[in-house]
C-alpha positions in Angstrom: 6.7 -58.4 -61.6 7.6 -57.3 -58.3 11.1 -57.6 -57.7 10.4 -56.4 -53.5 7.3 -55.7 -51.5 6.1 -52.1 -51.6 8.0 -49.8 -48.8 4.6 -49.3 -47.1 4.4 -53.3 -46.2 8.1 -54.0 -44.9 9.3 -54.8 -41.3 5.4 -54.8 -40.3 6.1 -58.5 -38.6 2.7 -59.6 -39.0 1.4 -63.0 -39.7 0.8 -62.5 -43.3 2.2 -64.0 -46.6 1.6 -62.2 -50.0 1.3 -64.7 -52.6 1.2 -62.7 -56.5 0.1 -63.9 -59.4 2.8 -64.9 -60.4 3.4 -67.4 -57.8 6.2 -65.1 -56.0 5.9 -65.0 -52.3 6.8 -62.4 -49.4 6.5 -63.1 -45.9 5.6 -60.2 -43.2 6.4 -62.1 -40.5 7.3 -65.6 -39.2 4.8 -68.4 -39.0 2.0 -66.7 -41.6 -1.5 -68.2 -40.9 -3.3 -66.1 -43.3 -2.7 -65.9 -46.7 -3.4 -63.2 -48.9 -3.7 -64.2 -53.1 -3.5 -61.4 -55.1 -4.8 -62.3 -58.4 -4.7 -58.8 -59.8 -1.8 -56.7 -60.2 -4.0 -53.6 -59.5 -4.5 -54.7 -56.1 -0.9 -54.0 -54.8 -0.7 -50.5 -54.8 -4.2 -51.1 -53.0 -2.1 -53.1 -50.4 -0.3 -50.1 -49.1 -3.3 -48.5 -47.6 -5.6 -51.1 -47.0 -8.8 -50.2 -45.6 -11.1 -52.7 -44.3 -13.3 -51.4 -47.1 -10.9 -52.0 -50.2 -9.7 -55.8 -48.9 -13.1 -56.4 -48.8 -13.9 -55.4 -52.3 -11.4 -56.8 -52.8 -12.2 -60.3 -52.1 -15.9 -59.6 -53.4 -15.1 -58.9 -56.6 -12.4 -61.9 -56.4 -9.4 -60.4 -57.2 -8.0 -61.3 -54.4 -8.3 -65.3 -52.2 -7.5 -65.4 -48.2 -6.3 -68.7 -46.8 -6.8 -69.3 -43.2 -9.7 -69.4 -40.8 -12.2 -67.0 -41.6 -12.0 -65.5 -37.9 -8.0 -65.4 -38.3 -8.1 -63.6 -41.8 -10.4 -61.1 -40.4 -8.4 -60.6 -37.4 -4.9 -60.5 -39.4 -6.2 -57.9 -41.6 -7.6 -55.9 -39.0 -3.8 -55.6 -38.0 -2.7 -55.2 -41.4 -4.9 -52.0 -41.5 -4.2 -50.8 -38.4 -0.7 -50.2 -38.8 -1.1 -48.4 -42.4 -4.4 -46.4 -42.1 -5.5 -44.0 -39.7 -8.4 -44.4 -38.0 -11.2 -41.5 -39.2 -12.5 -40.6 -36.2 -14.2 -37.4 -38.0 -16.0 -39.1 -40.4 -20.0 -37.5 -40.2 -23.1 -39.6 -39.7 -24.9 -40.6 -43.1 -28.3 -39.7 -42.4 -30.0 -41.5 -45.6 -33.5 -40.8 -47.3 -36.1 -44.0 -45.7 -38.9 -43.3 -47.7 -41.0 -46.8 -47.8 -39.7 -48.2 -51.2 -36.5 -47.8 -50.5 -36.6 -49.5 -47.6 -38.5 -52.5 -48.9 -35.9 -52.7 -51.4 -33.0 -52.2 -48.8 -34.7 -55.5 -46.9 -35.5 -57.4 -49.9 -31.7 -57.6 -50.7 -30.6 -58.5 -47.6 -33.4 -60.9 -46.4 -35.0 -61.9 -49.5 -31.6 -63.8 -50.9 -32.7 -67.8 -50.0 -34.6 -69.1 -46.7 -32.6 -72.2 -47.6 -29.3 -70.3 -47.5 -30.1 -69.0 -44.0 -31.1 -72.2 -42.7 -27.6 -73.6 -43.1 -26.5 -71.5 -40.2 -29.4 -70.2 -38.8 -30.6 -72.3 -35.4 -33.9 -74.1 -35.9 -36.1 -71.5 -35.4 -34.4 -69.2 -37.6 -33.7 -66.2 -35.7 -31.5 -63.9 -37.1 -30.2 -62.1 -34.2 -28.5 -62.1 -30.8 -28.8 -64.9 -29.0 -28.9 -65.2 -24.7 -26.3 -67.0 -23.6 -26.2 -68.0 -19.7 -22.9 -69.9 -19.1 -21.6 -69.1 -22.7 -21.4 -72.7 -23.4 -24.8 -73.1 -24.8 -25.8 -74.4 -28.8 -27.2 -71.6 -31.0 -30.3 -73.6 -30.6 -30.8 -73.4 -27.2 -29.3 -69.5 -26.5 -32.2 -68.4 -29.1 -34.5 -69.9 -27.0 -33.4 -68.3 -24.1 -33.3 -65.1 -25.5 -37.1 -66.0 -26.7 -37.3 -65.9 -23.2 -35.9 -63.7 -21.6 -37.6 -61.1 -24.2 -40.9 -62.8 -23.1 -40.1 -62.2 -19.4 -39.0 -58.4 -19.7 -42.3 -58.2 -21.6 -44.2 -59.6 -18.5 -46.3 -61.3 -21.2 -49.6 -62.7 -19.6 -51.8 -65.0 -21.1 -54.4 -63.3 -23.1 -52.2 -59.9 -24.5 -52.0 -58.8 -27.4 -48.5 -58.5 -28.6 -46.7 -56.7 -31.6 -43.8 -58.0 -33.2 -42.2 -55.3 -35.5 -40.0 -56.8 -38.0 -41.0 -60.4 -36.7 -38.5 -62.2 -39.4 -39.1 -66.0 -39.4 -41.6 -65.7 -36.8 -39.8 -68.0 -34.6 -40.3 -65.4 -31.5 -43.6 -64.9 -31.9 -45.0 -68.5 -32.6 -42.7 -69.0 -28.8 -44.5 -66.0 -27.3 -47.8 -67.7 -28.4 -46.3 -71.3 -27.9 -45.1 -70.7 -24.8 -46.9 -67.6 -22.6 -50.4 -67.8 -24.1 -50.7 -64.4 -26.1 -52.0 -63.8 -29.4 -49.4 -61.9 -32.1 -49.9 -59.6 -34.9 -46.4 -59.3 -36.3 -45.1 -57.2 -39.7 -42.2 -57.6 -42.0 -41.5 -56.3 -44.8 -39.5 -59.3 -46.8 -41.8 -61.5 -49.0 -39.1 -64.4 -48.5 -39.8 -64.1 -44.7 -43.3 -64.3 -44.4 -43.7 -67.5 -46.8 -41.6 -69.1 -44.5 -42.9 -67.6 -41.4 -46.6 -68.5 -42.4 -45.9 -72.4 -42.9 -44.4 -72.7 -39.6 -47.4 -70.7 -38.0 -49.7 -73.3 -39.7 -47.5 -76.1 -39.4 -47.5 -75.5 -35.2 -51.8 -75.1 -35.2 -51.6 -71.3 -34.5 -53.1 -69.4 -37.3 -55.8 -68.4 -34.2 -52.7 -67.0 -32.1 -50.5 -65.4 -35.0 -51.1 -63.2 -37.8 -48.2 -62.4 -39.5 -48.7 -59.3 -42.6 -46.4 -57.8 -45.1 -46.5 -54.2 -43.7 -44.7 -51.0 -43.2 -44.1 -49.8 -39.5 -45.4 -46.4 -40.8 -48.5 -47.9 -41.7 -49.0 -49.7 -38.0 -52.9 -48.8 -36.1 -52.7 -46.1 -33.9 -55.3 -46.6 -31.6 -53.1 -48.6 -29.0 -55.0 -51.9 -29.6 -51.3 -53.7 -28.4 -50.8 -54.6 -24.7 -46.8 -55.4 -25.7 -44.7 -54.4 -28.8 -41.5 -56.1 -29.4 -38.9 -55.0 -32.1 -35.7 -57.1 -32.5 -33.0 -56.1 -34.8 -35.7 -53.4 -36.5 -34.2 -50.0 -35.7 -30.9 -50.5 -37.5 -33.3 -50.4 -40.5 -35.0 -47.1 -39.5 -32.6 -44.4 -40.1 -31.2 -42.2 -37.6 -33.7 -38.9 -39.7 -36.8 -41.3 -38.9 -36.0 -42.3 -35.9 -38.6 -40.0 -34.3 -41.4 -41.4 -36.7 -40.9 -44.7 -35.6 -41.0 -44.1 -31.8 -44.1 -42.2 -32.3 -45.3 -45.2 -34.1 -44.6 -47.6 -31.2 -46.1 -45.2 -28.8 -49.2 -44.7 -30.6 -49.3 -48.9 -31.2 -49.1 -49.7 -27.5 -51.9 -49.0 -24.3 -51.3 -46.7 -21.4 -49.6 -48.9 -19.0 -47.8 -51.2 -21.8 -44.3 -52.2 -22.7 -42.1 -51.6 -25.1 -39.0 -53.4 -26.1 -36.4 -52.5 -28.5 -33.8 -55.2 -29.2 -31.1 -53.5 -31.6 -27.4 -53.4 -32.4 -25.9 -49.8 -31.4 -23.5 -47.3 -32.4 -19.6 -47.0 -30.9 -20.2 -43.3 -31.1 -22.5 -41.3 -29.5 -23.4 -39.2 -32.9 -24.0 -42.7 -34.9 -21.2 -42.0 -37.6 -19.1 -45.6 -38.6 -16.6 -47.1 -37.7 -13.4 -46.3 -39.1 -11.3 -47.6 -42.1 -13.9 -48.5 -44.2 -15.9 -51.1 -41.8 -18.3 -49.3 -41.9 -18.4 -48.3 -45.5 -18.5 -52.3 -46.2 -21.5 -52.9 -44.8 -23.5 -50.4 -46.4 -22.3 -51.4 -49.6 -22.7 -54.8 -49.2 -24.6 -55.9 -46.5 -27.3 -53.0 -45.2 -27.8 -50.6 -48.3 -29.2 -48.0 -46.1 -28.9 -49.4 -42.5 -28.1 -46.9 -39.9 -26.8 -47.5 -36.1 -28.1 -44.9 -33.3 -25.8 -44.7 -30.1 -27.1 -46.0 -27.3 -28.0 -41.9 -26.0 -29.8 -40.9 -29.3 -31.6 -44.3 -29.2 -32.8 -43.2 -25.4 -33.2 -40.2 -25.9 -35.7 -40.5 -29.2 -37.9 -43.1 -27.2 -38.1 -40.7 -24.2 -39.2 -37.6 -26.0 -42.1 -39.1 -27.5 -43.4 -40.3 -24.0 -42.2 -43.4 -23.7 -40.5 -44.2 -20.2 -37.2 -45.9 -20.2 -37.5 -48.6 -17.8 -34.7 -51.2 -18.1 -31.2 -51.8 -20.6 -29.0 -54.3 -20.9 -25.5 -54.8 -23.1 -25.7 -58.0 -24.5 -22.6 -56.9 -26.6 -20.4 -60.1 -26.0 -23.7 -62.2 -26.8 -24.0 -60.8 -30.3 -19.6 -61.6 -30.9 -20.3 -65.3 -29.6 -23.8 -65.8 -31.7 -22.0 -64.7 -34.6 -19.0 -66.9 -34.2 -21.9 -69.9 -34.2 -22.8 -68.8 -37.4 -19.7 -68.3 -39.1 -18.4 -71.3 -37.8 -21.6 -73.4 -39.2 -21.4 -71.2 -42.6 -18.0 -72.3 -42.7 -18.9 -75.7 -42.3 -21.3 -75.8 -44.8 -19.4 -74.0 -48.2 -20.2 -76.5 -50.4 -23.9 -76.6 -50.1 -24.3 -72.5 -50.0 -22.5 -72.5 -52.9 -25.5 -73.9 -54.4 -27.7 -71.8 -53.2 -26.5 -67.9 -53.3 -23.9 -66.3 -55.9 -20.3 -66.4 -55.3 -20.1 -63.2 -54.8 -23.0 -63.2 -52.2 -21.2 -65.8 -50.3 -17.6 -63.8 -50.2 -20.1 -60.8 -48.7 -21.3 -63.4 -45.9 -18.3 -65.2 -45.1 -16.6 -61.6 -44.2 -19.6 -60.3 -42.8 -20.6 -62.5 -40.5 -16.7 -63.3 -39.1 -16.4 -59.7 -39.4 -19.0 -58.9 -37.4 -18.1 -61.1 -34.9 -14.9 -59.5 -34.4 -16.5 -56.2 -34.3 -18.5 -57.0 -31.5 -15.6 -58.8 -29.9 -13.6 -55.5 -29.8 -16.7 -53.2 -29.0 -16.6 -51.4 -32.1 -20.3 -51.8 -32.2 -22.8 -52.9 -29.5 -26.2 -54.7 -28.7 -28.8 -53.5 -26.5 -32.1 -54.7 -24.9 -34.2 -51.3 -23.9 -37.1 -51.4 -22.4 -39.8 -49.1 -22.0 -43.6 -48.7 -21.0 -46.1 -46.1 -21.6 -47.0 -44.5 -18.4 -50.7 -44.2 -17.5 -52.2 -40.5 -17.1 -51.2 -40.5 -13.6 -47.5 -41.6 -14.2 -48.4 -44.6 -12.4 -47.7 -48.1 -14.7 -47.7 -51.7 -13.4 -44.3 -53.2 -13.1 -43.1 -54.9 -10.4 -40.9 -53.2 -7.9 -37.4 -55.5 -9.1 -36.1 -57.3 -11.6 -36.6 -60.7 -9.3 -39.0 -61.7 -11.4 -36.8 -62.2 -14.7 -34.3 -64.8 -12.9 -36.2 -66.6 -10.5 
């Protein structure tokens, strides 16, 4: 039994209450909005040096419980960590091996959890990527439809064109592009669960003649320039720093001269791609995205440029992703009872922290989201883009 708080926790003045396994309570400041319920005595020593990774690990393993709204829990726990742990700005970026088997296993771990679970909190088309908010007040369903339209308009899709969708997920963008813009789509994913549902939805909409979705690694894509346009959403985060050059070369080889390539993905805060400090990146790597590595915008545009593609437009949607994640987190929190019947308890704990934590991270600028549009120029250096962006916003 503790007679008093560990010295490191005294005088912090945080809206936080600690409740120990024996019922004793300690307030770290006035009017606590969050309570950490310590169920395992070994956690107390970790609270003197509370990295975001160690706090998350203790919650995932059931050694502590968290009371309060999940968004407030994230905010207060970050303040606790910030007060007691130095930001590790000197950690080196990870360079993982990304072969086909490793990548397939990582994708399966994350995306093959349960289609029904994802349906609880994603939009109707199950777009598992940043929405696009024209005013900020849109529903998640509207924001995702607007994202699809924004991507298709940036790609200047025309009826009859052939679109490659790299990392097609549950097929929402592929179906939208076929239905609304009249293109043919070839989409690839490494998730068997995603592919099965995506194919069902293609068939239900009668789009089999326009949309072909396959289980395929990006490294096995044809290199004969058969595609008019390429879109890759939420994909390059899984490629790995060491494989970015190969990834970009593959997209270059897949698209025709004059064709456009759109990369939409999460980017790192630091130019060398190292993860954010105090353990947040470590938690994501261990529990959420095994082998995931975020490139910085400068790293990504450099790799795109080196293979011969020309970057023609870049747009940050960082705050759009913060808003998207807020929607996802709120929808999951509203459906915890149903979610608990679909996935193991530990998985649900991971996802509660992950969605709310990422919303906080995007809002604070720890990570970003960029849409990077590139063109494969003709031999004489020309391309087919309009002179201005005016057509995007008509």
